[in-house]
C-alpha positions as CSV (number, residue, x, y, z in Angstrom):
1,M,62.1,91.9,-197.8
2,N,65.0,90.2,-196.9
3,K,65.3,86.7,-198.6
4,Q,64.6,84.4,-195.0
5,N,61.9,86.3,-195.3
6,T,60.5,86.5,-198.7
7,S,61.1,82.5,-197.9
8,Q,59.2,82.5,-194.6
9,F,56.1,85.0,-196.7
10,L,55.7,82.1,-199.5
11,L,55.7,79.8,-197.4
12,F,53.1,80.7,-195.1
13,C,50.9,81.7,-198.3
14,G,51.4,78.4,-200.0
15,L,50.1,76.6,-196.6
16,F,47.1,78.8,-196.4
17,S,47.0,78.4,-200.4
18,L,47.3,74.6,-199.4
19,L,44.8,74.3,-196.4
20,L,41.7,76.8,-197.7
21,S,41.8,74.0,-201.1
22,I,42.0,70.9,-199.0
23,S,39.1,72.0,-196.7
24,T,37.3,73.0,-200.1
25,W,37.6,69.8,-200.9
26,G,36.8,67.9,-198.1
27,L,33.2,70.2,-197.9
28,S,32.5,69.2,-201.3
29,I,32.4,65.4,-200.5
30,F,30.7,66.2,-197.3
31,F,28.0,67.9,-199.3
32,K,28.2,65.1,-202.5
33,F,29.2,68.6,-204.5
34,D,30.4,67.5,-207.8
35,F,33.8,68.4,-207.5
36,P,36.5,67.8,-209.5
37,V,39.8,66.9,-208.3
38,Y,41.4,69.7,-210.9
39,A,40.0,72.6,-209.4
40,V,41.3,71.8,-205.5
41,F,44.3,72.6,-208.4
42,V,42.9,76.4,-209.6
43,I,41.7,76.7,-205.9
44,F,45.5,76.9,-204.4
45,F,47.5,78.4,-207.5
46,F,43.8,81.1,-206.7
47,C,44.0,81.0,-203.3
48,F,47.9,81.5,-203.3
49,A,48.2,84.6,-205.5
50,L,45.4,86.1,-203.7
51,S,46.8,85.9,-200.3
52,F,50.3,86.3,-201.4
53,L,48.8,90.3,-203.1
54,F,46.4,90.6,-200.2
55,F,49.1,89.8,-197.4
56,N,52.4,91.5,-199.2
57,F,50.3,94.4,-199.4
58,F,49.1,94.4,-196.0
59,Y,52.7,93.9,-194.8
60,Q,54.9,96.6,-196.7
61,K,52.3,99.1,-197.0
62,I,50.7,99.4,-193.9
63,I,52.9,97.3,-191.0
64,F,56.2,98.8,-192.4
65,G,54.8,102.0,-194.0
66,R,54.4,102.6,-189.7
67,I,57.1,101.0,-188.6
68,E,59.1,103.8,-191.1
69,N,57.3,106.1,-189.3
70,T,58.3,104.7,-186.3
71,L,62.3,104.2,-187.3
72,V,62.2,107.4,-188.5
73,K,61.3,108.7,-184.8
74,L,63.8,106.5,-183.3
75,R,66.6,108.4,-185.1
76,K,66.2,111.5,-184.0
77,L,66.1,110.5,-181.0
78,H,69.2,109.7,-180.8
79,T,72.3,112.2,-179.1
80,V,74.9,110.0,-178.4
81,T,77.5,108.5,-180.8
82,E,80.1,106.6,-179.8
83,T,83.7,107.9,-181.5
84,G,84.1,105.3,-184.8
85,T,80.4,103.8,-184.6
86,N,78.8,104.4,-188.2
87,K,76.3,106.5,-187.0
88,D,73.8,105.4,-190.2
89,Y,74.2,101.1,-190.0
90,T,70.3,100.2,-190.1
91,E,70.4,101.9,-193.7
92,D,71.7,99.2,-195.2
93,M,69.6,97.0,-193.6
94,A,66.5,95.8,-196.3
95,D,64.0,94.1,-193.9
96,P,62.2,97.2,-191.8
97,L,61.8,95.3,-188.8
98,E,65.2,94.5,-188.5
99,R,66.4,98.0,-189.1
100,F,63.5,98.5,-185.8
101,N,64.9,96.0,-184.2
102,A,68.5,97.2,-184.6
103,E,67.3,100.9,-183.9
104,I,65.3,99.8,-180.7
105,I,69.4,98.3,-179.3
106,Q,71.3,101.6,-180.7
107,L,68.3,103.8,-178.8
108,S,68.2,101.5,-175.6
109,N,72.6,101.1,-175.4
110,E,72.1,104.7,-176.0
111,R,69.9,106.0,-172.9
112,Q,72.0,103.2,-170.5
113,R,75.1,105.4,-171.0
114,E,72.8,108.5,-170.7
115,L,71.7,106.9,-167.4
116,E,75.3,106.1,-165.9
117,H,76.6,109.7,-167.1
118,L,73.5,111.2,-164.8
119,K,74.7,108.5,-162.1
120,K,78.6,110.1,-161.9
121,L,77.4,113.8,-162.7
122,E,75.3,113.4,-159.4
123,N,77.8,111.6,-157.5
124,Y,79.9,114.1,-158.5
125,R,77.7,117.0,-157.5
126,K,77.1,115.3,-153.9
127,E,81.6,115.2,-153.4
128,F,81.2,118.2,-154.8
129,L,79.5,120.3,-152.5
130,G,80.9,118.2,-149.5
131,N,84.1,119.4,-150.1
132,V,83.0,123.4,-150.6
133,S,81.0,123.2,-147.6
134,H,83.9,121.8,-146.0
135,E,86.4,123.7,-147.7
136,L,84.4,126.9,-146.4
137,K,83.6,125.3,-143.1
138,T,87.3,125.6,-141.8
139,P,87.7,129.4,-142.2
140,I,84.1,130.8,-141.1
141,F,84.6,128.2,-137.9
142,N,88.0,130.5,-137.3
143,I,86.6,133.1,-137.8
144,Q,83.3,132.3,-135.6
145,G,86.1,131.9,-132.8
146,Y,87.8,135.0,-132.9
147,V,85.1,137.1,-132.9
148,A,83.7,135.1,-130.2
149,T,86.8,135.4,-128.2
150,L,87.0,138.9,-128.2
151,I,83.3,140.2,-127.5
152,D,83.7,137.9,-124.6
153,G,86.2,140.6,-123.9
154,G,89.4,139.7,-126.0
155,I,89.4,142.5,-127.3
156,N,90.2,145.0,-124.3
157,D,93.5,142.3,-124.1
158,P,96.3,143.7,-125.7
159,K,98.0,140.5,-126.1
160,I,95.3,138.6,-128.2
161,N,93.4,141.1,-129.5
162,M,95.3,142.0,-132.6
163,E,96.7,138.5,-133.4
164,Y,92.7,137.5,-133.1
165,L,91.7,139.6,-135.1
166,K,95.3,139.0,-138.0
167,R,94.1,135.1,-138.1
168,A,90.5,136.0,-138.4
169,D,92.0,138.8,-141.6
170,K,94.1,135.4,-142.5
171,S,90.9,133.1,-142.6
172,V,88.9,136.0,-144.7
173,D,92.0,136.3,-147.6
174,R,91.4,132.0,-147.6
175,M,87.5,132.4,-148.2
176,I,87.8,134.7,-150.8
177,N,90.5,132.9,-152.5
178,I,88.9,129.9,-153.0
179,I,85.3,131.9,-154.0
180,D,87.6,133.1,-156.5
181,D,89.0,130.2,-157.7
182,L,85.6,128.7,-157.7
183,E,84.3,131.3,-160.5
184,T,88.0,131.0,-162.3
185,I,87.0,127.3,-163.1
186,S,82.9,127.7,-163.3
187,Q,83.6,130.5,-166.0
188,L,86.7,128.2,-167.7
189,E,84.2,125.9,-167.9
190,T,81.2,127.0,-169.8
191,G,83.4,129.4,-171.9
192,T,82.1,132.8,-170.3
193,L,85.8,133.7,-168.9
194,S,87.4,135.5,-172.8
195,L,91.2,134.9,-172.5
196,D,93.3,138.0,-172.6
197,L,96.3,137.3,-175.8
198,E,99.2,138.7,-177.1
199,K,102.8,137.9,-177.4
200,F,104.9,137.3,-175.0
201,N,108.3,136.2,-173.7
202,V,107.6,133.2,-171.7
203,V,111.8,132.8,-170.5
204,E,111.3,135.7,-169.1
205,M,108.0,135.2,-167.2
206,V,109.3,132.3,-165.4
207,N,112.4,133.9,-164.2
208,D,110.5,136.2,-162.5
209,I,108.4,133.8,-161.1
210,C,110.9,131.9,-159.7
211,K,113.1,135.0,-158.6
212,Q,109.1,136.2,-156.2
213,I,109.4,132.4,-155.0
214,E,112.9,132.2,-154.7
215,I,112.7,133.0,-150.8
216,Q,110.4,129.9,-150.5
217,A,112.5,128.0,-151.3
218,Q,115.7,128.9,-150.0
219,K,113.9,127.8,-146.1
220,K,113.4,124.4,-147.9
221,N,117.3,124.6,-149.7
222,I,115.8,124.1,-153.1
223,S,117.3,124.9,-156.0
224,L,114.8,126.2,-159.3
225,N,117.1,125.6,-162.6
226,V,115.5,126.9,-165.8
227,N,116.6,125.5,-169.1
228,T,115.7,126.6,-172.1
229,P,117.8,126.8,-175.4
230,Q,117.1,130.3,-176.3
231,K,116.8,133.1,-173.9
232,I,113.8,134.7,-176.1
233,V,110.8,132.2,-176.4
234,K,107.4,133.8,-177.4
235,V,104.1,133.0,-177.2
236,Y,100.8,133.7,-178.4
237,A,98.5,133.7,-174.7
238,D,96.9,134.5,-171.9
239,R,99.3,136.1,-169.8
240,F,97.8,136.2,-166.6
241,R,96.1,132.8,-166.6
242,I,99.7,131.6,-167.9
243,R,101.4,132.9,-165.2
244,Q,98.7,131.1,-162.6
245,V,100.3,127.9,-164.1
246,F,103.6,128.6,-163.7
247,A,102.8,130.1,-160.5
248,N,101.0,127.5,-159.0
249,L,102.9,124.3,-160.1
250,L,106.6,125.6,-159.4
251,S,104.6,126.7,-156.1
252,N,103.5,122.8,-155.6
253,S,106.8,121.8,-156.2
254,I,108.9,123.1,-153.1
255,K,106.0,122.5,-151.1
256,Y,106.0,119.1,-151.6
257,G,109.6,119.4,-152.1
258,K,112.6,117.2,-150.2
259,E,115.0,119.6,-148.1
260,N,117.7,120.6,-150.5
261,G,116.0,119.2,-153.9
262,E,115.4,120.5,-157.1
263,T,113.2,122.2,-159.3
264,S,113.7,121.8,-163.2
265,I,111.8,123.6,-165.4
266,V,112.0,122.9,-169.2
267,I,111.1,124.9,-171.7
268,T,111.8,123.5,-175.6
269,P,110.4,125.5,-179.3
270,E,109.0,123.1,-181.4
271,K,107.6,123.6,-184.8
272,D,104.1,125.1,-183.6
273,K,104.1,125.2,-179.9
274,V,106.0,125.7,-176.7
275,S,106.5,122.6,-174.6
276,V,107.2,123.4,-171.4
277,S,108.2,120.1,-168.5
278,I,108.2,121.2,-164.9
279,S,110.1,118.3,-162.2
280,D,111.0,117.7,-159.3
281,N,112.8,115.4,-157.3
282,G,109.9,115.5,-154.6
283,I,107.6,113.6,-152.4
284,G,106.0,112.1,-155.6
285,L,102.9,110.2,-155.9
286,E,101.7,107.0,-156.1
287,E,100.5,105.6,-159.2
288,K,96.7,105.6,-158.0
289,H,96.1,109.2,-157.8
290,L,97.5,110.2,-160.9
291,P,93.9,110.1,-163.0
292,R,92.7,111.8,-160.4
293,I,95.0,115.3,-159.9
294,F,93.5,117.6,-161.7
295,E,89.9,117.2,-160.4
296,R,88.6,119.7,-157.8
297,F,89.1,119.9,-154.4
298,Y,91.3,116.6,-154.6
299,R,93.6,116.1,-152.0
300,V,95.8,112.4,-151.5
301,D,96.9,113.8,-148.4
302,K,94.1,115.8,-146.7
303,G,95.9,117.5,-143.1
304,R,98.7,117.6,-145.0
305,S,97.8,120.0,-147.5
306,R,95.4,122.3,-145.7
307,E,98.4,122.0,-143.5
308,Q,100.7,123.4,-146.4
309,G,97.2,126.6,-147.4
310,G,95.4,126.6,-150.3
311,T,92.5,125.8,-151.8
312,G,92.6,122.1,-153.2
313,L,91.9,124.0,-156.3
314,G,95.0,125.1,-157.9
315,L,95.5,121.8,-160.5
316,S,92.2,121.7,-161.8
317,I,92.6,125.4,-162.4
318,V,96.2,124.4,-164.1
319,K,93.9,121.7,-166.3
320,H,91.3,123.9,-167.3
321,I,93.4,127.1,-168.5
322,I,95.7,124.8,-170.3
323,E,92.8,123.8,-172.2
324,A,91.5,127.0,-172.8
325,H,94.1,127.7,-174.9
326,H,93.2,124.8,-176.7
327,Q,96.2,122.3,-175.5
328,T,97.4,119.4,-173.6
329,I,98.5,119.0,-170.2
330,S,99.9,115.3,-168.4
331,V,101.7,114.7,-165.5
332,S,103.9,111.5,-164.5
333,S,105.0,110.7,-160.4
334,K,106.8,108.1,-159.0
335,E,106.1,107.6,-155.3
336,N,109.9,109.4,-153.4
337,E,111.3,110.1,-157.0
338,G,109.3,112.6,-157.9
339,T,106.7,114.2,-160.1
340,T,106.8,116.0,-163.3
341,F,104.4,118.3,-164.8
342,I,104.3,118.1,-169.5
343,F,101.7,120.8,-171.0
344,S,102.4,122.9,-174.4
345,L,101.6,126.3,-174.9
346,P,100.5,127.5,-178.6
347,K,103.4,129.4,-180.4
348,T,103.3,132.8,-181.7
């Protein structure tokens, strides 16, 4: 019990004893009993002692005992604790009522944060389902139209039968890519995708990818430049997944790059990691898009993005792959000036 509560408690006992002693003295006068004045003081101190002992026992043992049991149960309900806060800050409070009040406030704040988090998850779920259905709906409708045309007699027309079959096959491939990407993200998020870690030369991998997309780059006259102080920079990572990261980022730099532009890949070995920077001087991004650029199905320009192809899941997969290696990735961009992705890889 703190000093404030102790003072209030003593004042209550004093008033109670004073009221009882005065009442006893008044009754003695009313009934004409021989009641000396000093007896009033005796009754006051006697009642004060008894009331203090009784209420103190009742207050401390019964009420506070139940509050303590409730506090123990409340602490077990705490599931969310903010970083940097003292989890047991209520333990320093002497008064169980104050501790009880603090626990209730803390629990209420935690439940409020959980409620807000659940609302965000619900909105994210609705948006995600809407994006998935929209992405799958486009190739499905295309396939349906091609097949319907062939069934209605187009199969007998040599001018369109093979062309429509090829288009339908292309739409099927897009559906498969979407499903494969969704499966990959799901496995990365749940931790069920095991990484096949090995040592390999990341410079050799990047040069190989650049050769593969060279034709794509030449169509827009975009030059690919690899800059590194060493020809051999070994990392310890999943070769296949890291190849996905470079292929996706380099492919995007060409898709959204300007004619006669440039894409620069800088690989810098550091003490315990390898830093990689992929930058271009393309169309860039507005600042408002940067916080959401790694979200699933998020497209800056939806119409143009779908024309360029892809599932809208590439950057999300990139982020998950890098984080699965316990590394980080960031993006910086300015509209009409270009975009730069910077990430790290574990060094051997």
